[in-house]
C-alpha positions as CSV (number, residue, x, y, z in Angstrom):
1,M,146.4,70.1,80.7
2,S,148.8,68.1,82.6
3,K,151.6,65.8,81.3
4,L,149.8,63.1,82.9
5,Q,146.7,63.5,81.7
6,E,148.3,64.3,78.3
7,M,149.8,60.7,78.4
8,R,146.4,59.0,79.9
9,K,144.7,60.4,76.7
10,K,147.8,59.5,74.2
11,R,147.0,55.9,75.1
12,M,143.0,56.5,75.0
13,L,142.6,55.5,78.7
14,S,139.9,56.9,81.3
15,Q,140.8,57.6,84.8
16,N,139.2,54.5,85.5
17,D,141.7,52.5,83.4
18,L,144.6,54.1,84.6
19,V,143.3,53.6,88.7
20,K,143.4,49.7,87.8
21,A,146.6,49.4,85.6
22,S,148.7,51.4,88.4
23,G,146.9,51.1,91.7
24,V,146.7,54.2,91.8
25,S,143.9,55.8,93.7
26,R,141.2,58.1,91.3
27,T,141.7,60.9,94.1
28,I,145.6,61.1,93.6
29,I,145.1,60.7,89.8
30,L,142.8,64.5,89.8
31,K,144.6,65.8,92.1
32,Y,148.0,65.5,89.7
33,E,146.1,66.3,86.9
34,S,143.7,69.1,87.7
35,G,147.5,71.0,89.0
36,E,145.9,70.6,92.9
37,R,148.9,68.6,93.9
38,E,152.5,68.4,91.9
39,I,153.5,65.4,90.1
40,N,156.7,66.9,91.1
41,K,156.5,66.0,94.2
42,A,154.7,62.6,94.3
43,A,156.6,59.5,95.4
44,A,159.1,57.7,93.2
45,I,156.5,54.2,93.7
46,T,153.6,56.9,92.3
47,L,155.5,57.8,89.1
48,L,156.9,54.3,88.8
49,K,153.1,52.6,88.8
50,L,151.6,55.7,86.8
51,S,154.7,55.4,84.1
52,T,154.5,51.8,84.1
53,A,150.6,51.7,83.2
54,L,151.1,54.2,80.7
55,S,154.4,52.9,79.2
56,C,156.2,55.8,79.4
57,K,159.0,57.4,81.2
58,I,158.8,58.8,84.4
59,E,160.2,61.8,83.3
60,D,157.4,62.2,80.6
61,L,155.0,62.6,83.5
62,L,157.4,65.7,85.2
63,E,156.1,69.1,84.5
64,N,158.2,71.9,83.9
65,T,162.3,72.4,84.5
66,N,165.5,69.9,85.0
67,E,165.4,72.1,88.5
68,E,162.0,70.7,89.6
69,K,163.1,67.1,88.9
70,Q,165.9,67.6,91.1
71,P,164.0,66.9,93.8
72,V,162.3,63.3,92.1
73,L,165.6,62.4,90.7
74,F,167.1,62.4,94.2
75,N,164.6,60.6,96.0
76,M,164.5,57.8,93.5
77,Y,168.5,57.6,94.1
78,K,167.7,57.6,97.6
79,I,164.9,54.6,97.2
80,W,167.4,52.7,95.2
81,R,170.8,53.4,97.9
82,E,168.3,52.4,100.4
83,D,167.3,49.4,98.3
84,L,171.3,48.2,97.7
85,I,171.9,48.3,101.1
86,K,169.2,46.7,102.7
87,N,170.0,43.8,99.9
88,G,173.6,44.0,100.8
89,E,174.9,45.0,97.5
90,D,176.1,48.2,98.5
91,V,179.1,48.3,96.6
92,G,180.6,50.7,98.7
93,L,179.5,53.8,96.4
94,P,179.9,56.7,99.4
95,Y,183.2,58.6,99.0
96,T,184.5,56.9,95.8
97,W,183.8,57.8,92.1
98,D,182.2,54.3,91.4
99,S,178.8,56.6,91.5
100,G,179.6,57.5,88.0
101,E,180.7,54.7,87.2
102,A,178.4,53.2,83.9
103,S,177.2,50.6,85.8
104,A,176.2,51.9,88.6
105,R,174.5,54.3,86.2
106,E,173.1,51.6,84.5
107,D,171.6,49.7,87.6
108,F,170.0,53.2,88.5
109,A,168.0,53.5,85.0
110,N,167.0,49.9,85.4
111,Y,165.9,49.8,88.9
112,W,163.8,52.7,87.4
113,I,162.9,51.6,83.8
114,M,164.3,54.5,82.9
115,S,165.0,54.9,79.3
116,A,168.5,56.7,79.9
117,E,171.2,56.7,81.8
118,I,171.8,59.5,83.9
119,S,175.4,61.3,83.2
120,F,178.2,61.0,85.1
121,V,178.3,64.5,86.9
122,E,174.3,63.8,87.9
123,M,175.0,60.6,89.6
124,L,177.9,62.2,91.6
125,E,176.1,65.2,92.5
126,L,173.2,62.9,93.8
127,E,175.6,60.7,95.6
128,K,176.8,64.2,97.3
129,L,173.7,64.8,98.3
130,Y,172.7,61.2,99.4
131,D,175.8,61.7,101.7
132,A,175.1,65.3,103.1
133,N,171.8,63.9,103.9
134,E,172.6,60.8,105.7
135,K,174.9,62.2,108.1
């Protein structure tokens, strides 16, 4: 049983209930629950919709190891950074240690409604990866 299915059943929701609450299509939910599609490769916004509808952390829906969670976390980081830039709120994180500052980690966690901030080292690694992908 997938973690998504476990969480849905724990909340006593049918798949249709989850579709209505999250706005994610039934087909997608079925594929994630059956393992036909990997939830770890889901779009960050899909994970946010599902976790919000289930009142849980995004991490609660992800399968397996931290290594497999890294691409999801990076995708979330990229969306957060691009949103900051679009809204003129980018504080010049590239090439600085600001990305590891508590306020940046807190903002990232709040943006995605995460239960806890990521570590200083994780934030720096995400920034390095983001910077490398922007070149």
